[in-house]
PyMOL Python script that loads the backbone (N, CA, C, O; Angstrom):
from pymol import cmd

cmd.read_pdbstr("""\
ATOM      1  N   MET A   1      -4.375 -12.304 -23.258  1.00  0.00           N
ATOM      2  CA  MET A   1      -3.854 -11.138 -22.622  1.00  0.00           C
ATOM      3  C   MET A   1      -2.369 -11.015 -22.944  1.00  0.00           C
ATOM      4  O   MET A   1      -1.649 -12.009 -23.034  1.00  0.00           O
ATOM      5  N   ASP A   2      -1.934  -9.778 -23.114  1.00  0.00           N
ATOM      6  CA  ASP A   2      -0.533  -9.523 -23.401  1.00  0.00           C
ATOM      7  C   ASP A   2       0.217  -8.980 -22.189  1.00  0.00           C
ATOM      8  O   ASP A   2       1.420  -9.203 -22.048  1.00  0.00           O
ATOM      9  N   PHE A   3      -0.498  -8.262 -21.310  1.00  0.00           N
ATOM     10  CA  PHE A   3       0.137  -7.634 -20.157  1.00  0.00           C
ATOM     11  C   PHE A   3      -0.731  -7.817 -18.917  1.00  0.00           C
ATOM     12  O   PHE A   3      -1.958  -7.731 -18.977  1.00  0.00           O
ATOM     13  N   ILE A   4      -0.068  -8.072 -17.793  1.00  0.00           N
ATOM     14  CA  ILE A   4      -0.736  -8.129 -16.494  1.00  0.00           C
ATOM     15  C   ILE A   4      -0.012  -7.133 -15.603  1.00  0.00           C
ATOM     16  O   ILE A   4       1.210  -7.192 -15.465  1.00  0.00           O
ATOM     17  N   VAL A   5      -0.769  -6.212 -14.994  1.00  0.00           N
ATOM     18  CA  VAL A   5      -0.189  -5.225 -14.097  1.00  0.00           C
ATOM     19  C   VAL A   5      -0.872  -5.366 -12.746  1.00  0.00           C
ATOM     20  O   VAL A   5      -2.096  -5.287 -12.645  1.00  0.00           O
ATOM     21  N   THR A   6      -0.062  -5.577 -11.701  1.00  0.00           N
ATOM     22  CA  THR A   6      -0.606  -5.621 -10.356  1.00  0.00           C
ATOM     23  C   THR A   6      -0.361  -4.267  -9.700  1.00  0.00           C
ATOM     24  O   THR A   6       0.608  -3.577 -10.016  1.00  0.00           O
ATOM     25  N   LEU A   7      -1.250  -3.896  -8.786  1.00  0.00           N
ATOM     26  CA  LEU A   7      -1.173  -2.577  -8.163  1.00  0.00           C
ATOM     27  C   LEU A   7      -1.022  -2.622  -6.656  1.00  0.00           C
ATOM     28  O   LEU A   7      -0.343  -1.769  -6.084  1.00  0.00           O
ATOM     29  N   CYS A   8      -1.622  -3.570  -6.013  1.00  0.00           N
ATOM     30  CA  CYS A   8      -1.697  -3.605  -4.557  1.00  0.00           C
ATOM     31  C   CYS A   8      -0.380  -4.089  -3.965  1.00  0.00           C
ATOM     32  O   CYS A   8       0.041  -5.215  -4.228  1.00  0.00           O
ATOM     33  N   ASP A   9       0.273  -3.245  -3.167  1.00  0.00           N
ATOM     34  CA  ASP A   9       1.536  -3.645  -2.545  1.00  0.00           C
ATOM     35  C   ASP A   9       1.354  -4.821  -1.599  1.00  0.00           C
ATOM     36  O   ASP A   9       2.287  -5.602  -1.409  1.00  0.00           O
ATOM     37  N   ASP A  10       0.181  -4.967  -1.005  1.00  0.00           N
ATOM     38  CA  ASP A  10      -0.074  -6.088  -0.113  1.00  0.00           C
ATOM     39  C   ASP A  10       0.040  -7.421  -0.847  1.00  0.00           C
ATOM     40  O   ASP A  10       0.392  -8.434  -0.244  1.00  0.00           O
ATOM     41  N   ALA A  11      -0.252  -7.422  -2.131  1.00  0.00           N
ATOM     42  CA  ALA A  11      -0.239  -8.662  -2.914  1.00  0.00           C
ATOM     43  C   ALA A  11       1.029  -8.816  -3.755  1.00  0.00           C
ATOM     44  O   ALA A  11       1.161  -9.787  -4.500  1.00  0.00           O
ATOM     45  N   ALA A  12       1.960  -7.870  -3.644  1.00  0.00           N
ATOM     46  CA  ALA A  12       3.144  -7.872  -4.511  1.00  0.00           C
ATOM     47  C   ALA A  12       3.970  -9.140  -4.392  1.00  0.00           C
ATOM     48  O   ALA A  12       4.531  -9.597  -5.388  1.00  0.00           O
ATOM     49  N   GLY A  13       4.062  -9.722  -3.200  1.00  0.00           N
ATOM     50  CA  GLY A  13       4.877 -10.909  -3.022  1.00  0.00           C
ATOM     51  C   GLY A  13       4.139 -12.217  -3.224  1.00  0.00           C
ATOM     52  O   GLY A  13       4.741 -13.288  -3.149  1.00  0.00           O
ATOM     53  N   GLU A  14       2.853 -12.144  -3.477  1.00  0.00           N
ATOM     54  CA  GLU A  14       2.062 -13.360  -3.647  1.00  0.00           C
ATOM     55  C   GLU A  14       2.304 -13.982  -5.013  1.00  0.00           C
ATOM     56  O   GLU A  14       2.667 -13.301  -5.971  1.00  0.00           O
ATOM     57  N   ASP A  15       2.096 -15.282  -5.080  1.00  0.00           N
ATOM     58  CA  ASP A  15       2.169 -15.961  -6.369  1.00  0.00           C
ATOM     59  C   ASP A  15       1.002 -15.498  -7.228  1.00  0.00           C
ATOM     60  O   ASP A  15      -0.131 -15.390  -6.759  1.00  0.00           O
ATOM     61  N   VAL A  16       1.296 -15.230  -8.481  1.00  0.00           N
ATOM     62  CA  VAL A  16       0.236 -14.829  -9.398  1.00  0.00           C
ATOM     63  C   VAL A  16      -0.188 -16.034 -10.221  1.00  0.00           C
ATOM     64  O   VAL A  16       0.602 -16.954 -10.433  1.00  0.00           O
ATOM     65  N   PRO A  17      -1.414 -16.032 -10.678  1.00  0.00           N
ATOM     66  CA  PRO A  17      -1.859 -17.161 -11.496  1.00  0.00           C
ATOM     67  C   PRO A  17      -1.057 -17.253 -12.796  1.00  0.00           C
ATOM     68  O   PRO A  17      -0.467 -16.273 -13.251  1.00  0.00           O
ATOM     69  N   VAL A  18      -1.049 -18.420 -13.366  1.00  0.00           N
ATOM     70  CA  VAL A  18      -0.451 -18.600 -14.679  1.00  0.00           C
ATOM     71  C   VAL A  18      -1.505 -18.194 -15.693  1.00  0.00           C
ATOM     72  O   VAL A  18      -2.588 -18.775 -15.753  1.00  0.00           O
ATOM     73  N   TRP A  19      -1.172 -17.194 -16.482  1.00  0.00           N
ATOM     74  CA  TRP A  19      -2.131 -16.670 -17.456  1.00  0.00           C
ATOM     75  C   TRP A  19      -1.904 -17.315 -18.818  1.00  0.00           C
ATOM     76  O   TRP A  19      -0.762 -17.585 -19.189  1.00  0.00           O
ATOM     77  N   PRO A  20      -2.966 -17.564 -19.559  1.00  0.00           N
ATOM     78  CA  PRO A  20      -2.824 -18.137 -20.903  1.00  0.00           C
ATOM     79  C   PRO A  20      -1.950 -17.241 -21.781  1.00  0.00           C
ATOM     80  O   PRO A  20      -2.106 -16.020 -21.781  1.00  0.00           O
ATOM     81  N   GLY A  21      -1.053 -17.841 -22.510  1.00  0.00           N
ATOM     82  CA  GLY A  21      -0.209 -17.091 -23.426  1.00  0.00           C
ATOM     83  C   GLY A  21       1.010 -16.464 -22.778  1.00  0.00           C
ATOM     84  O   GLY A  21       1.806 -15.827 -23.469  1.00  0.00           O
ATOM     85  N   HIS A  22       1.183 -16.622 -21.482  1.00  0.00           N
ATOM     86  CA  HIS A  22       2.336 -16.093 -20.754  1.00  0.00           C
ATOM     87  C   HIS A  22       2.555 -14.599 -21.015  1.00  0.00           C
ATOM     88  O   HIS A  22       3.576 -14.214 -21.585  1.00  0.00           O
ATOM     89  N   PRO A  23       1.607 -13.760 -20.603  1.00  0.00           N
ATOM     90  CA  PRO A  23       1.759 -12.322 -20.821  1.00  0.00           C
ATOM     91  C   PRO A  23       2.880 -11.741 -19.957  1.00  0.00           C
ATOM     92  O   PRO A  23       3.283 -12.337 -18.958  1.00  0.00           O
ATOM     93  N   MET A  24       3.370 -10.584 -20.355  1.00  0.00           N
ATOM     94  CA  MET A  24       4.341  -9.864 -19.535  1.00  0.00           C
ATOM     95  C   MET A  24       3.623  -9.355 -18.299  1.00  0.00           C
ATOM     96  O   MET A  24       2.437  -9.030 -18.338  1.00  0.00           O
ATOM     97  N   SER A  25       4.369  -9.290 -17.196  1.00  0.00           N
ATOM     98  CA  SER A  25       3.751  -8.765 -15.992  1.00  0.00           C
ATOM     99  C   SER A  25       4.671  -7.741 -15.348  1.00  0.00           C
ATOM    100  O   SER A  25       5.891  -7.786 -15.508  1.00  0.00           O
ATOM    101  N   ALA A  26       4.066  -6.825 -14.624  1.00  0.00           N
ATOM    102  CA  ALA A  26       4.805  -5.789 -13.903  1.00  0.00           C
ATOM    103  C   ALA A  26       3.991  -5.412 -12.678  1.00  0.00           C
ATOM    104  O   ALA A  26       2.769  -5.560 -12.653  1.00  0.00           O
ATOM    105  N   HIS A  27       4.688  -4.923 -11.667  1.00  0.00           N
ATOM    106  CA  HIS A  27       4.009  -4.438 -10.468  1.00  0.00           C
ATOM    107  C   HIS A  27       4.169  -2.924 -10.408  1.00  0.00           C
ATOM    108  O   HIS A  27       5.285  -2.407 -10.351  1.00  0.00           O
ATOM    109  N   TRP A  28       3.039  -2.221 -10.423  1.00  0.00           N
ATOM    110  CA  TRP A  28       3.025  -0.762 -10.337  1.00  0.00           C
ATOM    111  C   TRP A  28       2.418  -0.376  -8.993  1.00  0.00           C
ATOM    112  O   TRP A  28       1.341   0.219  -8.945  1.00  0.00           O
ATOM    113  N   GLY A  29       3.089  -0.704  -7.922  1.00  0.00           N
ATOM    114  CA  GLY A  29       2.551  -0.506  -6.580  1.00  0.00           C
ATOM    115  C   GLY A  29       2.063   0.902  -6.299  1.00  0.00           C
ATOM    116  O   GLY A  29       2.757   1.887  -6.553  1.00  0.00           O
ATOM    117  N   ILE A  30       0.890   0.969  -5.783  1.00  0.00           N
ATOM    118  CA  ILE A  30       0.264   2.233  -5.383  1.00  0.00           C
ATOM    119  C   ILE A  30      -0.394   1.994  -4.040  1.00  0.00           C
ATOM    120  O   ILE A  30      -1.018   0.957  -3.814  1.00  0.00           O
ATOM    121  N   GLU A  31      -0.248   2.974  -3.142  1.00  0.00           N
ATOM    122  CA  GLU A  31      -0.890   2.841  -1.840  1.00  0.00           C
ATOM    123  C   GLU A  31      -2.396   2.691  -2.018  1.00  0.00           C
ATOM    124  O   GLU A  31      -2.998   3.337  -2.876  1.00  0.00           O
ATOM    125  N   ASP A  32      -2.985   1.847  -1.212  1.00  0.00           N
ATOM    126  CA  ASP A  32      -4.417   1.598  -1.271  1.00  0.00           C
ATOM    127  C   ASP A  32      -5.160   2.792  -0.678  1.00  0.00           C
ATOM    128  O   ASP A  32      -5.060   3.030   0.526  1.00  0.00           O
ATOM    129  N   PRO A  33      -5.901   3.550  -1.486  1.00  0.00           N
ATOM    130  CA  PRO A  33      -6.590   4.731  -0.968  1.00  0.00           C
ATOM    131  C   PRO A  33      -7.682   4.393   0.040  1.00  0.00           C
ATOM    132  O   PRO A  33      -8.084   5.246   0.831  1.00  0.00           O
ATOM    133  N   VAL A  34      -8.156   3.174   0.015  1.00  0.00           N
ATOM    134  CA  VAL A  34      -9.200   2.765   0.965  1.00  0.00           C
ATOM    135  C   VAL A  34      -8.641   2.704   2.385  1.00  0.00           C
ATOM    136  O   VAL A  34      -9.390   2.841   3.352  1.00  0.00           O
ATOM    137  N   LYS A  35      -7.336   2.500   2.513  1.00  0.00           N
ATOM    138  CA  LYS A  35      -6.721   2.363   3.829  1.00  0.00           C
ATOM    139  C   LYS A  35      -6.330   3.708   4.458  1.00  0.00           C
ATOM    140  O   LYS A  35      -5.787   3.739   5.563  1.00  0.00           O
ATOM    141  N   VAL A  36      -6.602   4.807   3.767  1.00  0.00           N
ATOM    142  CA  VAL A  36      -6.245   6.122   4.296  1.00  0.00           C
ATOM    143  C   VAL A  36      -7.143   6.451   5.479  1.00  0.00           C
ATOM    144  O   VAL A  36      -8.368   6.352   5.407  1.00  0.00           O
ATOM    145  N   ALA A  37      -6.493   6.845   6.568  1.00  0.00           N
ATOM    146  CA  ALA A  37      -7.253   7.235   7.764  1.00  0.00           C
ATOM    147  C   ALA A  37      -7.722   8.679   7.616  1.00  0.00           C
ATOM    148  O   ALA A  37      -7.108   9.477   6.908  1.00  0.00           O
ATOM    149  N   GLY A  38      -8.790   8.988   8.279  1.00  0.00           N
ATOM    150  CA  GLY A  38      -9.293  10.349   8.252  1.00  0.00           C
ATOM    151  C   GLY A  38     -10.723  10.409   7.784  1.00  0.00           C
ATOM    152  O   GLY A  38     -11.408   9.396   7.646  1.00  0.00           O
ATOM    153  N   GLY A  39     -11.141  11.607   7.551  1.00  0.00           N
ATOM    154  CA  GLY A  39     -12.519  11.836   7.140  1.00  0.00           C
ATOM    155  C   GLY A  39     -12.699  11.750   5.641  1.00  0.00           C
ATOM    156  O   GLY A  39     -11.817  11.309   4.905  1.00  0.00           O
ATOM    157  N   ASP A  40     -13.863  12.184   5.217  1.00  0.00           N
ATOM    158  CA  ASP A  40     -14.206  12.118   3.788  1.00  0.00           C
ATOM    159  C   ASP A  40     -13.223  12.890   2.915  1.00  0.00           C
ATOM    160  O   ASP A  40     -12.866  12.433   1.829  1.00  0.00           O
ATOM    161  N   LEU A  41     -12.786  14.050   3.379  1.00  0.00           N
ATOM    162  CA  LEU A  41     -11.878  14.874   2.581  1.00  0.00           C
ATOM    163  C   LEU A  41     -10.539  14.168   2.358  1.00  0.00           C
ATOM    164  O   LEU A  41     -10.013  14.182   1.245  1.00  0.00           O
ATOM    165  N   GLU A  42      -9.990  13.558   3.393  1.00  0.00           N
ATOM    166  CA  GLU A  42      -8.713  12.842   3.261  1.00  0.00           C
ATOM    167  C   GLU A  42      -8.856  11.643   2.328  1.00  0.00           C
ATOM    168  O   GLU A  42      -7.974  11.378   1.511  1.00  0.00           O
ATOM    169  N   ARG A  43      -9.947  10.935   2.449  1.00  0.00           N
ATOM    170  CA  ARG A  43     -10.159   9.773   1.568  1.00  0.00           C
ATOM    171  C   ARG A  43     -10.383  10.221   0.123  1.00  0.00           C
ATOM    172  O   ARG A  43      -9.921   9.564  -0.810  1.00  0.00           O
ATOM    173  N   GLU A  44     -11.080  11.320  -0.058  1.00  0.00           N
ATOM    174  CA  GLU A  44     -11.299  11.838  -1.411  1.00  0.00           C
ATOM    175  C   GLU A  44      -9.972  12.260  -2.042  1.00  0.00           C
ATOM    176  O   GLU A  44      -9.733  11.999  -3.221  1.00  0.00           O
ATOM    177  N   ARG A  45      -9.122  12.902  -1.270  1.00  0.00           N
ATOM    178  CA  ARG A  45      -7.801  13.301  -1.779  1.00  0.00           C
ATOM    179  C   ARG A  45      -6.970  12.073  -2.143  1.00  0.00           C
ATOM    180  O   ARG A  45      -6.294  12.063  -3.172  1.00  0.00           O
ATOM    181  N   ALA A  46      -7.018  11.044  -1.307  1.00  0.00           N
ATOM    182  CA  ALA A  46      -6.265   9.818  -1.579  1.00  0.00           C
ATOM    183  C   ALA A  46      -6.757   9.157  -2.865  1.00  0.00           C
ATOM    184  O   ALA A  46      -5.951   8.683  -3.666  1.00  0.00           O
ATOM    185  N   MET A  47      -8.063   9.125  -3.064  1.00  0.00           N
ATOM    186  CA  MET A  47      -8.613   8.530  -4.297  1.00  0.00           C
ATOM    187  C   MET A  47      -8.193   9.343  -5.518  1.00  0.00           C
ATOM    188  O   MET A  47      -7.841   8.774  -6.551  1.00  0.00           O
ATOM    189  N   ALA A  48      -8.229  10.672  -5.406  1.00  0.00           N
ATOM    190  CA  ALA A  48      -7.836  11.530  -6.524  1.00  0.00           C
ATOM    191  C   ALA A  48      -6.353  11.345  -6.858  1.00  0.00           C
ATOM    192  O   ALA A  48      -5.978  11.307  -8.030  1.00  0.00           O
ATOM    193  N   LEU A  49      -5.521  11.233  -5.836  1.00  0.00           N
ATOM    194  CA  LEU A  49      -4.094  11.032  -6.059  1.00  0.00           C
ATOM    195  C   LEU A  49      -3.836   9.682  -6.722  1.00  0.00           C
ATOM    196  O   LEU A  49      -3.025   9.582  -7.643  1.00  0.00           O
ATOM    197  N   THR A  50      -4.520   8.657  -6.257  1.00  0.00           N
ATOM    198  CA  THR A  50      -4.385   7.330  -6.864  1.00  0.00           C
ATOM    199  C   THR A  50      -4.802   7.372  -8.330  1.00  0.00           C
ATOM    200  O   THR A  50      -4.123   6.807  -9.188  1.00  0.00           O
ATOM    201  N   PHE A  51      -5.899   8.028  -8.614  1.00  0.00           N
ATOM    202  CA  PHE A  51      -6.365   8.149 -10.001  1.00  0.00           C
ATOM    203  C   PHE A  51      -5.308   8.838 -10.860  1.00  0.00           C
ATOM    204  O   PHE A  51      -5.037   8.395 -11.977  1.00  0.00           O
ATOM    205  N   ARG A  52      -4.711   9.914 -10.354  1.00  0.00           N
ATOM    206  CA  ARG A  52      -3.712  10.646 -11.138  1.00  0.00           C
ATOM    207  C   ARG A  52      -2.444   9.806 -11.345  1.00  0.00           C
ATOM    208  O   ARG A  52      -1.842   9.848 -12.418  1.00  0.00           O
ATOM    209  N   HIS A  53      -2.039   9.048 -10.325  1.00  0.00           N
ATOM    210  CA  HIS A  53      -0.894   8.142 -10.501  1.00  0.00           C
ATOM    211  C   HIS A  53      -1.185   7.140 -11.614  1.00  0.00           C
ATOM    212  O   HIS A  53      -0.362   6.944 -12.508  1.00  0.00           O
ATOM    213  N   LEU A  54      -2.339   6.515 -11.562  1.00  0.00           N
ATOM    214  CA  LEU A  54      -2.681   5.512 -12.578  1.00  0.00           C
ATOM    215  C   LEU A  54      -2.807   6.141 -13.958  1.00  0.00           C
ATOM    216  O   LEU A  54      -2.358   5.560 -14.946  1.00  0.00           O
ATOM    217  N   LYS A  55      -3.406   7.309 -14.038  1.00  0.00           N
ATOM    218  CA  LYS A  55      -3.545   8.003 -15.323  1.00  0.00           C
ATOM    219  C   LYS A  55      -2.170   8.270 -15.926  1.00  0.00           C
ATOM    220  O   LYS A  55      -1.974   8.082 -17.127  1.00  0.00           O
ATOM    221  N   ASN A  56      -1.221   8.704 -15.106  1.00  0.00           N
ATOM    222  CA  ASN A  56       0.135   8.964 -15.575  1.00  0.00           C
ATOM    223  C   ASN A  56       0.784   7.681 -16.081  1.00  0.00           C
ATOM    224  O   ASN A  56       1.354   7.656 -17.172  1.00  0.00           O
ATOM    225  N   ARG A  57       0.698   6.621 -15.291  1.00  0.00           N
ATOM    226  CA  ARG A  57       1.357   5.372 -15.671  1.00  0.00           C
ATOM    227  C   ARG A  57       0.708   4.742 -16.902  1.00  0.00           C
ATOM    228  O   ARG A  57       1.410   4.235 -17.777  1.00  0.00           O
ATOM    229  N   ILE A  58      -0.602   4.769 -16.977  1.00  0.00           N
ATOM    230  CA  ILE A  58      -1.286   4.213 -18.147  1.00  0.00           C
ATOM    231  C   ILE A  58      -0.975   5.052 -19.380  1.00  0.00           C
ATOM    232  O   ILE A  58      -0.758   4.511 -20.465  1.00  0.00           O
ATOM    233  N   GLY A  59      -0.953   6.369 -19.216  1.00  0.00           N
ATOM    234  CA  GLY A  59      -0.599   7.246 -20.338  1.00  0.00           C
ATOM    235  C   GLY A  59       0.799   6.967 -20.853  1.00  0.00           C
ATOM    236  O   GLY A  59       1.023   6.934 -22.062  1.00  0.00           O
ATOM    237  N   THR A  60       1.743   6.763 -19.938  1.00  0.00           N
ATOM    238  CA  THR A  60       3.110   6.433 -20.333  1.00  0.00           C
ATOM    239  C   THR A  60       3.138   5.085 -21.049  1.00  0.00           C
ATOM    240  O   THR A  60       3.815   4.929 -22.065  1.00  0.00           O
ATOM    241  N   PHE A  61       2.401   4.116 -20.515  1.00  0.00           N
ATOM    242  CA  PHE A  61       2.351   2.773 -21.119  1.00  0.00           C
ATOM    243  C   PHE A  61       1.792   2.819 -22.546  1.00  0.00           C
ATOM    244  O   PHE A  61       2.382   2.238 -23.456  1.00  0.00           O
ATOM    245  N   ILE A  62       0.683   3.490 -22.744  1.00  0.00           N
ATOM    246  CA  ILE A  62       0.073   3.471 -24.075  1.00  0.00           C
ATOM    247  C   ILE A  62       0.877   4.269 -25.099  1.00  0.00           C
ATOM    248  O   ILE A  62       0.635   4.152 -26.300  1.00  0.00           O
ATOM    249  N   ASN A  63       1.828   5.078 -24.637  1.00  0.00           N
ATOM    250  CA  ASN A  63       2.691   5.809 -25.559  1.00  0.00           C
ATOM    251  C   ASN A  63       3.992   5.079 -25.864  1.00  0.00           C
ATOM    252  O   ASN A  63       4.823   5.594 -26.612  1.00  0.00           O
ATOM    253  N   LEU A  64       4.187   3.884 -25.298  1.00  0.00           N
ATOM    254  CA  LEU A  64       5.377   3.096 -25.620  1.00  0.00           C
ATOM    255  C   LEU A  64       5.295   2.586 -27.057  1.00  0.00           C
ATOM    256  O   LEU A  64       4.214   2.245 -27.535  1.00  0.00           O
ATOM    257  N   PRO A  65       6.422   2.534 -27.737  1.00  0.00           N
ATOM    258  CA  PRO A  65       6.444   1.951 -29.091  1.00  0.00           C
ATOM    259  C   PRO A  65       6.486   0.419 -28.993  1.00  0.00           C
ATOM    260  O   PRO A  65       7.479  -0.207 -29.361  1.00  0.00           O
ATOM    261  N   ILE A  66       5.407  -0.166 -28.497  1.00  0.00           N
ATOM    262  CA  ILE A  66       5.371  -1.590 -28.164  1.00  0.00           C
ATOM    263  C   ILE A  66       5.782  -2.481 -29.330  1.00  0.00           C
ATOM    264  O   ILE A  66       6.535  -3.436 -29.138  1.00  0.00           O
ATOM    265  N   ARG A  67       5.310  -2.190 -30.515  1.00  0.00           N
ATOM    266  CA  ARG A  67       5.600  -3.064 -31.663  1.00  0.00           C
ATOM    267  C   ARG A  67       7.080  -3.039 -32.070  1.00  0.00           C
ATOM    268  O   ARG A  67       7.565  -3.975 -32.706  1.00  0.00           O
ATOM    269  N   SER A  68       7.792  -1.973 -31.704  1.00  0.00           N
ATOM    270  CA  SER A  68       9.199  -1.892 -32.110  1.00  0.00           C
ATOM    271  C   SER A  68      10.165  -2.294 -30.996  1.00  0.00           C
ATOM    272  O   SER A  68      11.379  -2.231 -31.193  1.00  0.00           O
ATOM    273  N   LEU A  69       9.659  -2.705 -29.835  1.00  0.00           N
ATOM    274  CA  LEU A  69      10.529  -3.111 -28.732  1.00  0.00           C
ATOM    275  C   LEU A  69      10.594  -4.625 -28.618  1.00  0.00           C
ATOM    276  O   LEU A  69       9.585  -5.318 -28.748  1.00  0.00           O
ATOM    277  N   ASP A  70      11.794  -5.121 -28.373  1.00  0.00           N
ATOM    278  CA  ASP A  70      11.947  -6.541 -28.076  1.00  0.00           C
ATOM    279  C   ASP A  70      11.442  -6.795 -26.671  1.00  0.00           C
ATOM    280  O   ASP A  70      11.172  -5.860 -25.917  1.00  0.00           O
ATOM    281  N   LYS A  71      11.315  -8.069 -26.324  1.00  0.00           N
ATOM    282  CA  LYS A  71      10.717  -8.448 -25.043  1.00  0.00           C
ATOM    283  C   LYS A  71      11.469  -7.882 -23.833  1.00  0.00           C
ATOM    284  O   LYS A  71      10.838  -7.342 -22.924  1.00  0.00           O
ATOM    285  N   ILE A  72      12.774  -7.992 -23.801  1.00  0.00           N
ATOM    286  CA  ILE A  72      13.534  -7.542 -22.624  1.00  0.00           C
ATOM    287  C   ILE A  72      13.456  -6.017 -22.465  1.00  0.00           C
ATOM    288  O   ILE A  72      13.172  -5.553 -21.360  1.00  0.00           O
ATOM    289  N   PRO A  73      13.694  -5.218 -23.510  1.00  0.00           N
ATOM    290  CA  PRO A  73      13.539  -3.767 -23.337  1.00  0.00           C
ATOM    291  C   PRO A  73      12.108  -3.367 -22.961  1.00  0.00           C
ATOM    292  O   PRO A  73      11.910  -2.422 -22.198  1.00  0.00           O
ATOM    293  N   LEU A  74      11.125  -4.073 -23.487  1.00  0.00           N
ATOM    294  CA  LEU A  74       9.739  -3.767 -23.149  1.00  0.00           C
ATOM    295  C   LEU A  74       9.473  -4.076 -21.675  1.00  0.00           C
ATOM    296  O   LEU A  74       8.816  -3.289 -20.993  1.00  0.00           O
ATOM    297  N   GLN A  75       9.972  -5.205 -21.175  1.00  0.00           N
ATOM    298  CA  GLN A  75       9.813  -5.543 -19.768  1.00  0.00           C
ATOM    299  C   GLN A  75      10.490  -4.498 -18.884  1.00  0.00           C
ATOM    300  O   GLN A  75       9.958  -4.121 -17.840  1.00  0.00           O
ATOM    301  N   THR A  76      11.649  -4.041 -19.303  1.00  0.00           N
ATOM    302  CA  THR A  76      12.362  -3.000 -18.551  1.00  0.00           C
ATOM    303  C   THR A  76      11.524  -1.733 -18.469  1.00  0.00           C
ATOM    304  O   THR A  76      11.430  -1.117 -17.408  1.00  0.00           O
ATOM    305  N   LYS A  77      10.924  -1.347 -19.566  1.00  0.00           N
ATOM    306  CA  LYS A  77      10.093  -0.131 -19.573  1.00  0.00           C
ATOM    307  C   LYS A  77       8.843  -0.315 -18.710  1.00  0.00           C
ATOM    308  O   LYS A  77       8.441   0.613 -18.009  1.00  0.00           O
ATOM    309  N   LEU A  78       8.231  -1.483 -18.750  1.00  0.00           N
ATOM    310  CA  LEU A  78       7.074  -1.745 -17.886  1.00  0.00           C
ATOM    311  C   LEU A  78       7.454  -1.594 -16.412  1.00  0.00           C
ATOM    312  O   LEU A  78       6.695  -1.030 -15.623  1.00  0.00           O
ATOM    313  N   ASN A  79       8.628  -2.100 -16.050  1.00  0.00           N
ATOM    314  CA  ASN A  79       9.094  -1.981 -14.675  1.00  0.00           C
ATOM    315  C   ASN A  79       9.405  -0.525 -14.320  1.00  0.00           C
ATOM    316  O   ASN A  79       9.129  -0.087 -13.203  1.00  0.00           O
ATOM    317  N   GLN A  80       9.977   0.222 -15.261  1.00  0.00           N
ATOM    318  CA  GLN A  80      10.270   1.634 -15.017  1.00  0.00           C
ATOM    319  C   GLN A  80       8.988   2.430 -14.771  1.00  0.00           C
ATOM    320  O   GLN A  80       8.962   3.318 -13.918  1.00  0.00           O
ATOM    321  N   ILE A  81       7.957   2.124 -15.494  1.00  0.00           N
ATOM    322  CA  ILE A  81       6.682   2.813 -15.308  1.00  0.00           C
ATOM    323  C   ILE A  81       6.202   2.632 -13.872  1.00  0.00           C
ATOM    324  O   ILE A  81       5.672   3.568 -13.272  1.00  0.00           O
ATOM    325  N   GLY A  82       6.382   1.449 -13.327  1.00  0.00           N
ATOM    326  CA  GLY A  82       5.961   1.181 -11.960  1.00  0.00           C
ATOM    327  C   GLY A  82       6.730   1.974 -10.925  1.00  0.00           C
ATOM    328  O   GLY A  82       6.294   2.084  -9.779  1.00  0.00           O
ATOM    329  N   ARG A  83       7.864   2.526 -11.310  1.00  0.00           N
ATOM    330  CA  ARG A  83       8.661   3.321 -10.381  1.00  0.00           C
ATOM    331  C   ARG A  83       8.481   4.818 -10.589  1.00  0.00           C
ATOM    332  O   ARG A  83       9.119   5.613  -9.900  1.00  0.00           O
ATOM    333  N   LEU A  84       7.626   5.217 -11.526  1.00  0.00           N
ATOM    334  CA  LEU A  84       7.395   6.646 -11.739  1.00  0.00           C
ATOM    335  C   LEU A  84       6.849   7.264 -10.471  1.00  0.00           C
ATOM    336  O   LEU A  84       5.964   6.699  -9.829  1.00  0.00           O
ATOM    337  N   GLU A  85       7.365   8.403 -10.116  1.00  0.00           N
ATOM    338  CA  GLU A  85       6.919   9.115  -8.923  1.00  0.00           C
ATOM    339  C   GLU A  85       5.932  10.202  -9.320  1.00  0.00           C
ATOM    340  O   GLU A  85       6.089  10.871 -10.341  1.00  0.00           O
ATOM    341  N   GLY A  86       4.944  10.356  -8.513  1.00  0.00           N
ATOM    342  CA  GLY A  86       4.037  11.488  -8.658  1.00  0.00           C
ATOM    343  C   GLY A  86       3.019  11.351  -9.764  1.00  0.00           C
ATOM    344  O   GLY A  86       3.202  10.610 -10.730  1.00  0.00           O
ATOM    345  N   PRO A  87       1.944  12.088  -9.590  1.00  0.00           N
ATOM    346  CA  PRO A  87       0.859  12.065 -10.578  1.00  0.00           C
ATOM    347  C   PRO A  87       1.068  13.123 -11.660  1.00  0.00           C
ATOM    348  O   PRO A  87       0.272  14.053 -11.788  1.00  0.00           O
ATOM    349  N   ASN A  88       2.133  12.976 -12.431  1.00  0.00           N
ATOM    350  CA  ASN A  88       2.458  13.930 -13.472  1.00  0.00           C
ATOM    351  C   ASN A  88       1.830  13.530 -14.790  1.00  0.00           C
ATOM    352  O   ASN A  88       1.071  12.565 -14.881  1.00  0.00           O
ATOM    353  N   GLU A  89       2.166  14.297 -15.801  1.00  0.00           N
ATOM    354  CA  GLU A  89       1.734  13.940 -17.143  1.00  0.00           C
ATOM    355  C   GLU A  89       2.509  12.705 -17.583  1.00  0.00           C
ATOM    356  O   GLU A  89       3.584  12.431 -17.050  1.00  0.00           O
ATOM    357  N   PRO A  90       1.978  11.951 -18.552  1.00  0.00           N
ATOM    358  CA  PRO A  90       2.710  10.783 -19.048  1.00  0.00           C
ATOM    359  C   PRO A  90       4.150  11.133 -19.382  1.00  0.00           C
ATOM    360  O   PRO A  90       4.428  12.182 -19.963  1.00  0.00           O
ATOM    361  N   THR A  91       5.055  10.253 -19.015  1.00  0.00           N
ATOM    362  CA  THR A  91       6.487  10.489 -19.156  1.00  0.00           C
ATOM    363  C   THR A  91       7.040   9.655 -20.296  1.00  0.00           C
ATOM    364  O   THR A  91       6.771   8.456 -20.370  1.00  0.00           O
ATOM    365  N   PRO A  92       7.817  10.276 -21.196  1.00  0.00           N
ATOM    366  CA  PRO A  92       8.463   9.465 -22.242  1.00  0.00           C
ATOM    367  C   PRO A  92       9.586   8.638 -21.621  1.00  0.00           C
ATOM    368  O   PRO A  92      10.372   9.149 -20.824  1.00  0.00           O
ATOM    369  N   LEU A  93       9.658   7.366 -21.986  1.00  0.00           N
ATOM    370  CA  LEU A  93      10.733   6.500 -21.491  1.00  0.00           C
ATOM    371  C   LEU A  93      11.671   6.138 -22.616  1.00  0.00           C
ATOM    372  O   LEU A  93      12.643   5.413 -22.401  1.00  0.00           O
TER     373      LEU A  93
END
""", "prot")
cmd.dss("prot")
cmd.show_as("cartoon", "prot")
cmd.util.cbc("prot")
cmd.orient("prot")
């Protein structure tokens, strides 16, 4: 593995396992849609919003020029992706 991305804010402070090959890691915290109170409509909206947040962040990640970035700038960009607000289109970093 080259990259490990954690999502659950509840687990953000926990120790993560040591992965073979020492991949880069980043935390892209997103509210847990399962914890949303309300009826089916509210939970469906929360799931859709979570999906759009992840789609945006993954889209931004896969558009990074990974092969041309050194380790530190790449780690910085991974961390920036985790701070992207809103379920927008992939953002150039």
